[in-house]
C-alpha positions, -999 to 999 in steps of 0.1 A, spaced: 575 -530 446 546 -550 450 548 -563 418 588 -574 424 585 -581 464 552 -607 459 540 -590 483 526 -557 499 544 -536 512 539 -519 549 526 -494 557 523 -473 592 517 -444 609 544 -441 628 577 -443 620 591 -454 658 575 -485 646 599 -491 612 630 -483 643 617 -516 660 615 -536 634 645 -557 635 637 -564 598 643 -538 589 682 -521 581 673 -485 564 654 -461 565 646 -427 544 640 -400 558 619 -375 534 595 -356 559 597 -317 570 627 -300 569 627 -290 613 623 -330 613 654 -342 599 681 -344 626 659 -360 649 646 -384 628 681 -392 622 697 -394 656 669 -419 667 671 -441 633 710 -443 644 703 -455 679 686 -479 667 710 -492 648 695 -487 617 711 -466 582 696 -436 571 688 -419 538 680 -384 549 669 -352 532 681 -320 531 684 -298 544 703 -321 575 691 -301 604 673 -267 613 701 -253 630 735 -257 637 733 -277 670 714 -301 662 728 -312 626 766 -312 651 742 -334 674 733 -363 639 769 -364 629 780 -374 666 755 -398 664 768 -417 632 800 -417 644 788 -435 682 768 -460 662 789 -465 626 758 -455 613 755 -449 570 740 -414 571 735 -405 534 724 -366 528 700 -365 498 728 -334 478 727 -354 450 755 -334 430 782 -353 455 775 -381 432 779 -367 398 807 -374 379 815 -343 363 816 -326 401 845 -349 407 863 -338 377 852 -303 379 870 -309 410 905 -322 398 906 -287 374 902 -266 398 931 -290 420 951 -291 388 953 -251 389 945 -250 352 918 -223 368 952 -200 381 943 -192 420 905 -188 427 893 -162 447 856 -157 442 834 -177 441 799 -170 428 766 -188 439 732 -184 425 702 -190 435 680 -167 418 643 -183 414 601 -173 420 576 -186 445 538 -171 449 527 -146 476 524 -167 509 487 -156 514 472 -158 557 444 -186 558 428 -192 582 431 -216 614 417 -251 610 409 -290 620 435 -305 603 423 -333 573 409 -370 583 433 -390 588 464 -363 592 481 -367 624 496 -333 628 505 -338 660 534 -361 640 536 -331 619 545 -307 637 570 -330 662 597 -315 674 586 -280 666 564 -259 681 526 -264 690 506 -251 667 469 -249 655 469 -265 625 471 -241 595 477 -254 558 499 -222 556 533 -238 577 535 -261 545 555 -232 527 586 -231 536 589 -199 550 587 -198 582 613 -201 611 598 -228 632 597 -253 609 625 -241 578 649 -218 564 633 -206 541 650 -208 500 682 -211 514 678 -241 529 653 -258 506 674 -251 476 700 -233 483 720 -256 501 727 -278 467 746 -250 450 763 -244 482 770 -276 492 780 -284 450 804 -250 455 819 -260 482 829 -298 474 842 -288 440 867 -260 458 877 -277 485 861 -255 518 844 -266 549 833 -234 570 836 -196 566 862 -175 593 825 -154 589 794 -148 575 772 -110 563 738 -114 550 726 -81 529 693 -84 522 655 -90 535 621 -88 522 625 -63 497 599 -71 476 571 -101 483 545 -79 511 534 -113 524 537 -132 555 564 -150 550 592 -144 579 622 -156 557 639 -130 531 628 -126 493 663 -113 491 700 -120 500 733 -110 496 752 -137 514 794 -133 519 812 -160 530 847 -152 543 874 -178 535 912 -170 538 923 -158 502 891 -167 487 851 -150 490 820 -175 486 791 -150 478 756 -163 475 730 -141 455 693 -154 466 658 -135 452 620 -156 454 604 -125 428 620 -130 398 602 -151 368 628 -150 350 654 -167 367 647 -204 363 661 -242 369 680 -259 340 656 -274 317 648 -310 319 654 -315 288 693 -302 291 698 -321 325 691 -356 310 716 -342 280 750 -353 277 761 -333 247 736 -300 253 744 -274 277 727 -248 294 721 -208 280 743 -197 313 732 -163 308 713 -145 315 686 -168 328 698 -197 348 696 -185 384 709 -219 399 746 -212 378 779 -216 400 806 -196 390 849 -202 400 868 -172 391 901 -178 390 935 -160 381 942 -178 349 902 -190 343 865 -192 350 846 -221 352 808 -226 351 787 -248 369 755 -261 372 739 -289 393 719 -317 393 730 -326 353 738 -290 344 775 -300 345 801 -279 337 821 -255 313 854 -239 310 869 -213 298 907 -192 294 920 -159 297 898 -148 267 871 -164 277 872 -193 254 854 -228 260 881 -247 263 869 -281 284 835 -297 296 825 -320 312 784 -337 322 767 -360 331 729 -367 337 708 -360 364 695 -394 366 724 -407 362 735 -387 392 705 -399 409 715 -432 404 745 -433 420 738 -416 450 712 -439 458 741 -462 444 770 -455 472 744 -457 493 733 -492 494 765 -501 487 778 -483 520 757 -505 538 772 -532 526 811 -519 526 808 -497 559 822 -467 546 814 -430 547 792 -421 517 798 -393 493 775 -366 513 786 -380 546 764 -365 575 797 -341 580 794 -324 545 758 -327 549 757 -304 585 785 -282 574 761 -269 543 734 -266 558 751 -246 587 763 -226 558 726 -218 551 714 -212 591 744 -190 593 728 -160 567 700 -167 582 710 -156 617 729 -126 603 696 -113 587 681 -114 625 704 -104 642 700 -72 617 719 -83 588 750 -82 609 785 -96 605 793 -125 621 832 -140 631 820 -180 631 841 -205 663 847 -230 640 859 -250 663 833 -249 690 804 -238 656 792 -209 679 794 -170 670 819 -161 700 806 -147 729 777 -127 707 749 -141 725 721 -121 701 734 -145 671 740 -171 696 705 -178 705 693 -192 669 722 -220 672 695 -243 689 654 -244 693 636 -254 716 620 -295 710 589 -300 721 582 -329 743 578 -361 737 604 -347 706 637 -339 727 669 -332 714 692 -354 735 721 -337 754 744 -368 745 737 -392 713 
C-alpha cells in the first residue's frame, strides 16, 4: 500500500477513530464474530459503507438491526460471502430455475471437517499492547484466556456452523431461491470430542420449506473429510472428486437430475436421470474473490445493493443461529415465525434470539 500510495497507511487502535474520520468512505470489519453487527451499525450511523465478514451476527435480533441500519442510512453493506459473486453460482441458479433438474425436493449441505480438541488453559494477563477489553467489546466480561479465540464458546460465536457452514448454507439458499424456513430441527451434540467446547461437534439439521427439505450435515472429528484442494479451486477445468471425501459439497436433488455444487471455486456438475454428467461450470476462487471486492467498490459509486447484501447475510446467519438454538433447547423441533423473526410463544427458544450487551457497547433499540 505504501508503495502504491506514496505514504504509510494510518494505523489506529480504536475503530471509532475511523468512524470519526471524514476522509474515510468505507470500512472493512474483520473482527471476531461477536463484533460484526454492532460495528456495522456504528459504521452505518457514521455514514460509512462497510464490508463485513461472515457471519454478520452473533444472534438473530442484532442481525435484523444491522439490516435496518443499512436501509435507514442508505449504506452499502457487503457481506464476506464470496460465493454470491461467483459466475457459476449464477449459472447454477439459472439451471435450477429452468426446470432441467425437474422439481427439487431435497438439498443436502455438507460441512464435514476436523479440529483439534480445545484444552482448558489458565487465565492470565493479556499480552503487552493487546487491548483485551476492546476485543471483548459487546461480549461479557471475561478474564483474558487464549482459549476464547477458538470458535466454540457461545459468548463469542456459534461454532463451526457460523464460522464455515454459513458459506454452504448461503450458496445453497441462493441457487435454490429460498429465505427463512418454516421450522428447524437439530439432532446431534458433543458426541466425539470430550473437550471444553460448548458448541456441538456433530449436527444433522433439517430446515423445512414448502415441498422442500434442506438438510445440513456437519462434523468436527472427521480428518478424512476435507475442503476442496486449492489447486482444484484455482483451476478453470479441474473439478473435485466429490465422493467420498469432499466435506463441503452441496447436493441438489431434483426429480429429473442432480446438481453437485462446491463453494469457493468448486464449480458445479449436472447429472441426468441415469447419473451421466451432462453439463458443468466453474470459476477460480481468486476470480470470485476479486469480483466480490469489485462489486463492493462498484456499489459504493452506484449506490446499488451489493451481491451479498446485508439482508442476505442476515438470513443465512439466522439459519445457523436457528440450528444452534434447537440444539440448546434439547434438540427440539422449532417453528419459526419469519414475519416477527421469533419462535412464536416458545420462551425457552426465544431467550437465545438476543444477547445482553456489555456497556458501553450496546446495540441501540432504534438504530
